[in-house]
Biopython code that builds the backbone (N, CA, C, O; Angstrom):
import numpy as np
from Bio.PDB.StructureBuilder import StructureBuilder

atoms = [
    (1, "UNK", "N", (52.667, -16.382, -19.100)),
    (1, "UNK", "CA", (52.083, -17.013, -17.940)),
    (1, "UNK", "C", (52.164, -18.529, -18.126)),
    (1, "UNK", "O", (51.773, -19.047, -19.172)),
    (2, "UNK", "N", (52.661, -19.229, -17.136)),
    (2, "UNK", "CA", (52.696, -20.684, -17.174)),
    (2, "UNK", "C", (51.310, -21.224, -16.850)),
    (2, "UNK", "O", (50.552, -20.609, -16.100)),
    (3, "UNK", "N", (50.996, -22.352, -17.409)),
    (3, "UNK", "CA", (49.686, -22.960, -17.173)),
    (3, "UNK", "C", (49.836, -24.476, -17.155)),
    (3, "UNK", "O", (50.763, -25.036, -17.740)),
    (4, "UNK", "N", (48.908, -25.116, -16.476)),
    (4, "UNK", "CA", (48.867, -26.566, -16.406)),
    (4, "UNK", "C", (47.516, -27.024, -16.921)),
    (4, "UNK", "O", (46.478, -26.474, -16.554)),
    (5, "UNK", "N", (47.540, -28.032, -17.770)),
    (5, "UNK", "CA", (46.287, -28.592, -18.253)),
    (5, "UNK", "C", (45.708, -29.475, -17.157)),
    (5, "UNK", "O", (46.407, -30.308, -16.581)),
    (6, "UNK", "N", (44.433, -29.284, -16.880)),
    (6, "UNK", "CA", (43.766, -30.036, -15.824)),
    (6, "UNK", "C", (42.467, -30.610, -16.375)),
    (6, "UNK", "O", (41.740, -29.943, -17.112)),
    (7, "UNK", "N", (42.191, -31.836, -16.014)),
    (7, "UNK", "CA", (40.954, -32.473, -16.439)),
    (7, "UNK", "C", (40.101, -32.759, -15.217)),
    (7, "UNK", "O", (40.583, -33.318, -14.232)),
    (8, "UNK", "N", (38.850, -32.379, -15.281)),
    (8, "UNK", "CA", (37.903, -32.727, -14.230)),
    (8, "UNK", "C", (36.528, -32.848, -14.865)),
    (8, "UNK", "O", (36.317, -32.420, -16.000)),
    (9, "UNK", "N", (35.625, -33.415, -14.147)),
    (9, "UNK", "CA", (34.310, -33.711, -14.688)),
    (9, "UNK", "C", (33.298, -32.697, -14.171)),
    (9, "UNK", "O", (33.271, -32.355, -12.989)),
    (10, "UNK", "N", (32.465, -32.226, -15.101)),
    (10, "UNK", "CA", (31.369, -31.321, -14.770)),
    (10, "UNK", "C", (30.068, -32.000, -15.168)),
    (10, "UNK", "O", (30.032, -32.739, -16.151)),
    (11, "UNK", "N", (29.022, -31.765, -14.432)),
    (11, "UNK", "CA", (27.719, -32.251, -14.894)),
    (11, "UNK", "C", (27.403, -31.622, -16.263)),
    (11, "UNK", "O", (27.774, -30.480, -16.532)),
    (12, "UNK", "N", (26.721, -32.378, -17.108)),
    (12, "UNK", "CA", (26.424, -31.896, -18.460)),
    (12, "UNK", "C", (25.690, -30.560, -18.443)),
    (12, "UNK", "O", (25.952, -29.702, -19.286)),
    (13, "UNK", "N", (24.785, -30.375, -17.505)),
    (13, "UNK", "CA", (24.029, -29.131, -17.435)),
    (13, "UNK", "C", (24.954, -27.942, -17.123)),
    (13, "UNK", "O", (24.806, -26.868, -17.707)),
    (14, "UNK", "N", (25.888, -28.137, -16.219)),
    (14, "UNK", "CA", (26.824, -27.066, -15.868)),
    (14, "UNK", "C", (27.704, -26.734, -17.062)),
    (14, "UNK", "O", (27.938, -25.562, -17.357)),
    (15, "UNK", "N", (28.188, -27.748, -17.741)),
    (15, "UNK", "CA", (29.030, -27.537, -18.915)),
    (15, "UNK", "C", (28.265, -26.772, -19.987)),
    (15, "UNK", "O", (28.803, -25.842, -20.587)),
    (16, "UNK", "N", (27.022, -27.152, -20.232)),
    (16, "UNK", "CA", (26.199, -26.478, -21.238)),
    (16, "UNK", "C", (25.984, -25.012, -20.872)),
    (16, "UNK", "O", (26.100, -24.131, -21.724)),
    (17, "UNK", "N", (25.671, -24.754, -19.600)),
    (17, "UNK", "CA", (25.436, -23.378, -19.159)),
    (17, "UNK", "C", (26.713, -22.536, -19.251)),
    (17, "UNK", "O", (26.661, -21.356, -19.595)),
    (18, "UNK", "N", (27.853, -23.148, -18.943)),
    (18, "UNK", "CA", (29.129, -22.440, -19.082)),
    (18, "UNK", "C", (29.411, -22.078, -20.536)),
    (18, "UNK", "O", (29.865, -20.972, -20.830)),
    (19, "UNK", "N", (29.142, -23.014, -21.442)),
    (19, "UNK", "CA", (29.371, -22.742, -22.863)),
    (19, "UNK", "C", (28.473, -21.613, -23.351)),
    (19, "UNK", "O", (28.912, -20.761, -24.124)),
    (20, "UNK", "N", (27.218, -21.599, -22.904)),
    (20, "UNK", "CA", (26.292, -20.538, -23.298)),
    (20, "UNK", "C", (26.764, -19.180, -22.760)),
    (20, "UNK", "O", (26.750, -18.179, -23.476)),
    (21, "UNK", "N", (27.172, -19.166, -21.518)),
    (21, "UNK", "CA", (27.639, -17.918, -20.907)),
    (21, "UNK", "C", (28.911, -17.429, -21.598)),
    (21, "UNK", "O", (29.050, -16.238, -21.878)),
    (22, "UNK", "N", (29.821, -18.332, -21.868)),
    (22, "UNK", "CA", (31.068, -17.966, -22.540)),
    (22, "UNK", "C", (30.768, -17.364, -23.907)),
    (22, "UNK", "O", (31.387, -16.374, -24.296)),
    (23, "UNK", "N", (29.834, -17.947, -24.635)),
    (23, "UNK", "CA", (29.476, -17.434, -25.964)),
    (23, "UNK", "C", (28.871, -16.036, -25.848)),
    (23, "UNK", "O", (29.200, -15.149, -26.636)),
    (24, "UNK", "N", (27.996, -15.841, -24.878)),
    (24, "UNK", "CA", (27.373, -14.511, -24.684)),
    (24, "UNK", "C", (28.407, -13.457, -24.305)),
    (24, "UNK", "O", (28.290, -12.301, -24.710)),
    (25, "UNK", "N", (29.409, -13.844, -23.536)),
    (25, "UNK", "CA", (30.427, -12.904, -23.045)),
    (25, "UNK", "C", (31.631, -12.773, -23.981)),
    (25, "UNK", "O", (32.510, -11.939, -23.763)),
    (26, "UNK", "N", (31.659, -13.604, -25.020)),
    (26, "UNK", "CA", (32.800, -13.557, -25.938)),
    (26, "UNK", "C", (34.084, -14.070, -25.298)),
    (26, "UNK", "O", (35.176, -13.573, -25.574)),
    (27, "UNK", "N", (33.934, -15.057, -24.453)),
    (27, "UNK", "CA", (35.082, -15.633, -23.752)),
    (27, "UNK", "C", (35.063, -17.136, -23.956)),
    (27, "UNK", "O", (34.145, -17.682, -24.568)),
    (28, "UNK", "N", (36.095, -17.804, -23.432)),
    (28, "UNK", "CA", (36.123, -19.268, -23.508)),
    (28, "UNK", "C", (35.682, -19.840, -22.158)),
    (28, "UNK", "O", (35.704, -19.156, -21.135)),
    (29, "UNK", "N", (35.285, -21.101, -22.188)),
    (29, "UNK", "CA", (34.923, -21.784, -20.937)),
    (29, "UNK", "C", (36.135, -21.823, -20.010)),
    (29, "UNK", "O", (36.001, -21.661, -18.797)),
    (30, "UNK", "N", (37.305, -22.035, -20.580)),
    (30, "UNK", "CA", (38.526, -22.068, -19.773)),
    (30, "UNK", "C", (38.734, -20.740, -19.052)),
    (30, "UNK", "O", (39.095, -20.720, -17.876)),
    (31, "UNK", "N", (38.507, -19.632, -19.752)),
    (31, "UNK", "CA", (38.641, -18.318, -19.113)),
    (31, "UNK", "C", (37.638, -18.150, -17.962)),
    (31, "UNK", "O", (37.976, -17.623, -16.903)),
    (32, "UNK", "N", (36.404, -18.606, -18.190)),
    (32, "UNK", "CA", (35.394, -18.508, -17.120)),
    (32, "UNK", "C", (35.776, -19.365, -15.920)),
    (32, "UNK", "O", (35.615, -18.946, -14.773)),
    (33, "UNK", "N", (36.286, -20.572, -16.189)),
    (33, "UNK", "CA", (36.683, -21.444, -15.081)),
    (33, "UNK", "C", (37.868, -20.850, -14.317)),
    (33, "UNK", "O", (37.913, -20.931, -13.090)),
    (34, "UNK", "N", (38.813, -20.262, -15.021)),
    (34, "UNK", "CA", (39.957, -19.630, -14.362)),
    (34, "UNK", "C", (39.488, -18.447, -13.516)),
    (34, "UNK", "O", (39.969, -18.249, -12.400)),
    (35, "UNK", "N", (38.545, -17.659, -14.052)),
    (35, "UNK", "CA", (37.985, -16.545, -13.283)),
    (35, "UNK", "C", (37.286, -17.050, -12.020)),
    (35, "UNK", "O", (37.418, -16.459, -10.949)),
    (36, "UNK", "N", (36.545, -18.140, -12.158)),
    (36, "UNK", "CA", (35.872, -18.729, -10.998)),
    (36, "UNK", "C", (36.872, -19.202, -9.951)),
    (36, "UNK", "O", (36.657, -19.021, -8.753)),
    (37, "UNK", "N", (37.962, -19.807, -10.403)),
    (37, "UNK", "CA", (38.995, -20.259, -9.465)),
    (37, "UNK", "C", (39.612, -19.065, -8.734)),
    (37, "UNK", "O", (39.867, -19.139, -7.532)),
    (38, "UNK", "N", (39.855, -17.960, -9.457)),
    (38, "UNK", "CA", (40.396, -16.756, -8.819)),
    (38, "UNK", "C", (39.439, -16.211, -7.755)),
    (38, "UNK", "O", (39.869, -15.780, -6.686)),
    (39, "UNK", "N", (38.142, -16.235, -8.060)),
    (39, "UNK", "CA", (37.148, -15.752, -7.094)),
    (39, "UNK", "C", (37.120, -16.609, -5.829)),
    (39, "UNK", "O", (37.023, -16.084, -4.721)),
    (40, "UNK", "N", (37.204, -17.913, -5.997)),
    (40, "UNK", "CA", (37.224, -18.814, -4.840)),
    (40, "UNK", "C", (38.465, -18.560, -3.994)),
    (40, "UNK", "O", (38.382, -18.491, -2.768)),
    (41, "UNK", "N", (39.609, -18.422, -4.645)),
    (41, "UNK", "CA", (40.845, -18.163, -3.901)),
    (41, "UNK", "C", (40.776, -16.826, -3.173)),
    (41, "UNK", "O", (41.223, -16.722, -2.031)),
    (42, "UNK", "N", (40.228, -15.812, -3.812)),
    (42, "UNK", "CA", (40.110, -14.493, -3.178)),
    (42, "UNK", "C", (39.168, -14.551, -1.980)),
    (42, "UNK", "O", (39.447, -13.953, -0.941)),
    (43, "UNK", "N", (38.045, -15.274, -2.119)),
    (43, "UNK", "CA", (37.089, -15.368, -1.012)),
    (43, "UNK", "C", (37.709, -16.068, 0.184)),
    (43, "UNK", "O", (37.565, -15.608, 1.317)),
    (44, "UNK", "N", (38.391, -17.164, -0.054)),
    (44, "UNK", "CA", (38.988, -17.889, 1.061)),
    (44, "UNK", "C", (40.201, -17.159, 1.628)),
    (44, "UNK", "O", (40.470, -17.238, 2.826)),
    (45, "UNK", "N", (40.925, -16.458, 0.778)),
    (45, "UNK", "CA", (42.039, -15.634, 1.257)),
    (45, "UNK", "C", (41.532, -14.502, 2.134)),
    (45, "UNK", "O", (42.146, -14.168, 3.147)),
    (46, "UNK", "N", (40.408, -13.912, 1.742)),
    (46, "UNK", "CA", (39.814, -12.832, 2.540)),
    (46, "UNK", "C", (39.352, -13.361, 3.891)),
    (46, "UNK", "O", (39.434, -12.650, 4.892)),
    (47, "UNK", "N", (38.866, -14.599, 3.932)),
    (47, "UNK", "CA", (38.430, -15.174, 5.209)),
    (47, "UNK", "C", (39.618, -15.312, 6.144)),
    (47, "UNK", "O", (39.500, -15.046, 7.340)),
    (48, "UNK", "N", (40.756, -15.723, 5.615)),
    (48, "UNK", "CA", (41.968, -15.838, 6.434)),
    (48, "UNK", "C", (42.380, -14.457, 6.922)),
    (48, "UNK", "O", (42.748, -14.286, 8.084)),
    (49, "UNK", "N", (42.316, -13.471, 6.027)),
    (49, "UNK", "CA", (42.655, -12.104, 6.415)),
    (49, "UNK", "C", (41.734, -11.613, 7.521)),
    (49, "UNK", "O", (42.188, -10.971, 8.468)),
    (50, "UNK", "N", (40.434, -11.910, 7.408)),
    (50, "UNK", "CA", (39.482, -11.486, 8.452)),
    (50, "UNK", "C", (39.800, -12.140, 9.785)),
    (50, "UNK", "O", (39.713, -11.497, 10.831)),
    (51, "UNK", "N", (40.169, -13.414, 9.754)),
    (51, "UNK", "CA", (40.527, -14.104, 10.997)),
    (51, "UNK", "C", (41.770, -13.475, 11.620)),
    (51, "UNK", "O", (41.831, -13.281, 12.835)),
    (52, "UNK", "N", (42.751, -13.160, 10.793)),
    (52, "UNK", "CA", (43.970, -12.518, 11.294)),
    (52, "UNK", "C", (43.658, -11.152, 11.879)),
    (52, "UNK", "O", (44.144, -10.804, 12.955)),
    (53, "UNK", "N", (42.840, -10.374, 11.165)),
    (53, "UNK", "CA", (42.475, -9.045, 11.660)),
    (53, "UNK", "C", (41.669, -9.139, 12.952)),
    (53, "UNK", "O", (41.858, -8.324, 13.855)),
    (54, "UNK", "N", (40.781, -10.114, 13.053)),
    (54, "UNK", "CA", (39.993, -10.283, 14.276)),
    (54, "UNK", "C", (40.900, -10.627, 15.454)),
    (54, "UNK", "O", (40.706, -10.117, 16.557)),
    (55, "UNK", "N", (41.881, -11.485, 15.226)),
    (55, "UNK", "CA", (42.814, -11.840, 16.301)),
    (55, "UNK", "C", (43.643, -10.629, 16.716)),
    (55, "UNK", "O", (43.868, -10.406, 17.905)),
    (56, "UNK", "N", (44.095, -9.850, 15.739)),
    (56, "UNK", "CA", (44.876, -8.653, 16.066)),
    (56, "UNK", "C", (44.025, -7.634, 16.819)),
    (56, "UNK", "O", (44.513, -6.990, 17.748)),
    (57, "UNK", "N", (42.763, -7.481, 16.430)),
    (57, "UNK", "CA", (41.868, -6.540, 17.113)),
    (57, "UNK", "C", (41.615, -6.981, 18.550)),
    (57, "UNK", "O", (41.582, -6.152, 19.459)),
    (58, "UNK", "N", (41.437, -8.284, 18.757)),
    (58, "UNK", "CA", (41.214, -8.789, 20.115)),
    (58, "UNK", "C", (42.433, -8.522, 20.993)),
    (58, "UNK", "O", (42.293, -8.144, 22.156)),
    (59, "UNK", "N", (43.614, -8.716, 20.446)),
    (59, "UNK", "CA", (44.838, -8.447, 21.209)),
    (59, "UNK", "C", (44.968, -6.959, 21.512)),
    (59, "UNK", "O", (45.375, -6.583, 22.611)),
    (60, "UNK", "N", (44.626, -6.117, 20.552)),
    (60, "UNK", "CA", (44.703, -4.671, 20.774)),
    (60, "UNK", "C", (43.724, -4.238, 21.862)),
    (60, "UNK", "O", (44.064, -3.414, 22.711)),
    (61, "UNK", "N", (42.501, -4.793, 21.841)),
    (61, "UNK", "CA", (41.525, -4.469, 22.902)),
    (61, "UNK", "C", (42.035, -4.917, 24.256)),
    (61, "UNK", "O", (41.878, -4.207, 25.248)),
    (62, "UNK", "N", (42.640, -6.080, 24.303)),
    (62, "UNK", "CA", (43.174, -6.592, 25.561)),
    (62, "UNK", "C", (44.290, -5.690, 26.084)),
    (62, "UNK", "O", (44.330, -5.375, 27.273)),
    (63, "UNK", "N", (45.190, -5.278, 25.202)),
    (63, "UNK", "CA", (46.275, -4.388, 25.608)),
    (63, "UNK", "C", (45.732, -3.044, 26.069)),
    (63, "UNK", "O", (46.237, -2.466, 27.032)),
    (64, "UNK", "N", (44.716, -2.548, 25.395)),
    (64, "UNK", "CA", (44.103, -1.278, 25.783)),
    (64, "UNK", "C", (43.475, -1.384, 27.166)),
    (64, "UNK", "O", (43.646, -0.496, 28.001)),
    (65, "UNK", "N", (42.749, -2.468, 27.405)),
    (65, "UNK", "CA", (42.128, -2.660, 28.727)),
    (65, "UNK", "C", (43.177, -2.737, 29.833)),
    (65, "UNK", "O", (43.021, -2.140, 30.899)),
    (66, "UNK", "N", (44.251, -3.483, 29.560)),
    (66, "UNK", "CA", (45.313, -3.579, 30.577)),
    (66, "UNK", "C", (45.893, -2.201, 30.874)),
    (66, "UNK", "O", (46.188, -1.883, 32.026)),
    (67, "UNK", "N", (46.054, -1.390, 29.843)),
    (67, "UNK", "CA", (46.586, -0.046, 30.030)),
    (67, "UNK", "C", (45.604, 0.872, 30.735)),
    (67, "UNK", "O", (45.994, 1.689, 31.569)),
    (68, "UNK", "N", (44.330, 0.736, 30.398)),
    (68, "UNK", "CA", (43.323, 1.607, 31.010)),
    (68, "UNK", "C", (43.115, 1.305, 32.484)),
    (68, "UNK", "O", (42.903, 2.217, 33.283)),
    (69, "UNK", "N", (43.174, 0.044, 32.846)),
    (69, "UNK", "CA", (42.838, -0.339, 34.208)),
    (69, "UNK", "C", (44.048, -0.536, 35.107)),
    (69, "UNK", "O", (43.906, -1.043, 36.220)),
    (70, "UNK", "N", (45.234, -0.147, 34.654)),
    (70, "UNK", "CA", (46.399, -0.261, 35.525)),
    (70, "UNK", "C", (46.627, 1.080, 36.206)),
    (70, "UNK", "O", (46.307, 2.129, 35.648)),
    (71, "UNK", "N", (47.163, 1.044, 37.371)),
    (71, "UNK", "CA", (47.457, 2.284, 38.093)),
    (71, "UNK", "C", (46.225, 2.860, 38.772)),
    (71, "UNK", "O", (45.173, 2.222, 38.816)),
    (72, "UNK", "N", (46.360, 4.072, 39.302)),
    (72, "UNK", "CA", (45.234, 4.687, 40.015)),
    (72, "UNK", "C", (44.107, 5.021, 39.041)),
    (72, "UNK", "O", (44.337, 5.277, 37.859)),
    (73, "UNK", "N", (42.903, 5.011, 39.561)),
    (73, "UNK", "CA", (41.763, 5.293, 38.699)),
    (73, "UNK", "C", (41.693, 6.774, 38.382)),
    (73, "UNK", "O", (42.171, 7.611, 39.149)),
    (74, "UNK", "N", (41.113, 7.079, 37.281)),
    (74, "UNK", "CA", (40.946, 8.461, 36.865)),
    (74, "UNK", "C", (39.999, 9.183, 37.831)),
    (74, "UNK", "O", (40.149, 10.382, 38.069)),
    (75, "UNK", "N", (39.034, 8.458, 38.379)),
    (75, "UNK", "CA", (38.103, 9.067, 39.326)),
    (75, "UNK", "C", (38.843, 9.538, 40.580)),
    (75, "UNK", "O", (38.554, 10.618, 41.096)),
    (76, "UNK", "N", (39.784, 8.750, 41.071)),
    (76, "UNK", "CA", (40.565, 9.162, 42.239)),
    (76, "UNK", "C", (41.391, 10.403, 41.923)),
    (76, "UNK", "O", (41.487, 11.315, 42.744)),
    (77, "UNK", "N", (41.989, 10.437, 40.731)),
    (77, "UNK", "CA", (42.782, 11.604, 40.346)),
    (77, "UNK", "C", (41.903, 12.840, 40.246)),
    (77, "UNK", "O", (42.314, 13.924, 40.658)),
    (78, "UNK", "N", (40.701, 12.693, 39.705)),
    (78, "UNK", "CA", (39.786, 13.834, 39.600)),
    (78, "UNK", "C", (39.355, 14.296, 40.985)),
    (78, "UNK", "O", (39.278, 15.499, 41.234)),
    (79, "UNK", "N", (39.073, 13.361, 41.892)),
    (79, "UNK", "CA", (38.693, 13.729, 43.256)),
    (79, "UNK", "C", (39.811, 14.495, 43.946)),
    (79, "UNK", "O", (39.555, 15.444, 44.687)),
    (80, "UNK", "N", (41.045, 14.086, 43.704)),
    (80, "UNK", "CA", (42.189, 14.791, 44.305)),
    (80, "UNK", "C", (42.250, 16.237, 43.813)),
    (80, "UNK", "O", (42.546, 17.153, 44.581)),
    (81, "UNK", "N", (41.967, 16.428, 42.539)),
    (81, "UNK", "CA", (41.987, 17.790, 41.988)),
    (81, "UNK", "C", (40.845, 18.606, 42.572)),
    (81, "UNK", "O", (41.036, 19.762, 42.949)),
    (82, "UNK", "N", (39.657, 18.010, 42.650)),
    (82, "UNK", "CA", (38.469, 18.744, 43.115)),
    (82, "UNK", "C", (38.524, 18.988, 44.616)),
    (82, "UNK", "O", (38.299, 20.109, 45.073)),
    (83, "UNK", "N", (38.822, 17.949, 45.383)),
    (83, "UNK", "CA", (38.732, 18.054, 46.843)),
    (83, "UNK", "C", (40.071, 18.307, 47.518)),
    (83, "UNK", "O", (40.112, 18.657, 48.698)),
    (84, "UNK", "N", (41.152, 18.137, 46.795)),
    (84, "UNK", "CA", (42.474, 18.425, 47.336)),
    (84, "UNK", "C", (42.928, 17.417, 48.368)),
    (84, "UNK", "O", (42.397, 16.309, 48.445)),
    (85, "UNK", "N", (43.922, 17.807, 49.169)),
    (85, "UNK", "CA", (44.545, 16.893, 50.118)),
    (85, "UNK", "C", (43.678, 16.611, 51.339)),
    (85, "UNK", "O", (43.940, 15.640, 52.049)),
    (86, "UNK", "N", (42.653, 17.424, 51.612)),
    (86, "UNK", "CA", (41.761, 17.177, 52.748)),
    (86, "UNK", "C", (41.079, 15.815, 52.615)),
    (86, "UNK", "O", (40.859, 15.132, 53.615)),
    (87, "UNK", "N", (40.754, 15.429, 51.422)),
    (87, "UNK", "CA", (40.125, 14.139, 51.187)),
    (87, "UNK", "C", (41.061, 13.002, 51.587)),
    (87, "UNK", "O", (40.612, 11.990, 52.125)),
    (88, "UNK", "N", (42.348, 13.163, 51.330)),
    (88, "UNK", "CA", (43.317, 12.127, 51.657)),
    (88, "UNK", "C", (43.437, 11.939, 53.160)),
    (88, "UNK", "O", (43.608, 10.817, 53.637)),
    (89, "UNK", "N", (43.349, 13.032, 53.908)),
    (89, "UNK", "CA", (43.483, 12.943, 55.368)),
    (89, "UNK", "C", (42.314, 12.208, 56.009)),
    (89, "UNK", "O", (42.489, 11.531, 57.023)),
    (90, "UNK", "N", (41.100, 12.338, 55.419)),
    (90, "UNK", "CA", (39.914, 11.704, 56.002)),
    (90, "UNK", "C", (39.929, 10.201, 55.845)),
    (90, "UNK", "O", (39.219, 9.516, 56.581)),
    (91, "UNK", "N", (40.684, 9.665, 54.943)),
    (91, "UNK", "CA", (40.684, 8.219, 54.696)),
    (91, "UNK", "C", (41.247, 7.487, 55.818)),
    (91, "UNK", "O", (41.323, 6.259, 55.777)),
]
sb = StructureBuilder()
sb.init_structure("model")
sb.init_model(0)
sb.init_chain("A")
sb.init_seg("    ")
for serial, (resi, resn, name, xyz) in enumerate(atoms, 1):
    if name == "N":
        sb.init_residue(resn, " ", resi, " ")
    sb.init_atom(name, np.array(xyz, "f"), 0.0, 1.0, " ", f" {name:<3s}", serial, name[0])
structure = sb.get_structure()
C-alpha cells in the first residue's frame, strides 16, 4: 500500500487521548487516524449515495404518476364493465 506522510496539528488533549486509546487497543495513533479518515470518507460518500438515490426515487415516482394518470381512468373502465354500453349512450 502506498502512503504519504502528512503533518497536521492536534490539540494536546486530543493527541493525549489518542495515544491512550491506541495503547488500550494495541494500535498506533497513525492507525487510529487512518481509521478515522476512512470513517469520514464513508459517511460523506454515503451522503452522496443517499442524494443520488433520492433523486432516482423522485424520478421514478414522477414516471409512475405520468403512467398512472395517462389515458382513460380506471373508474371509467370499471363503469363500462359494470354498466355496459347503455351508460355510453346516456352521455
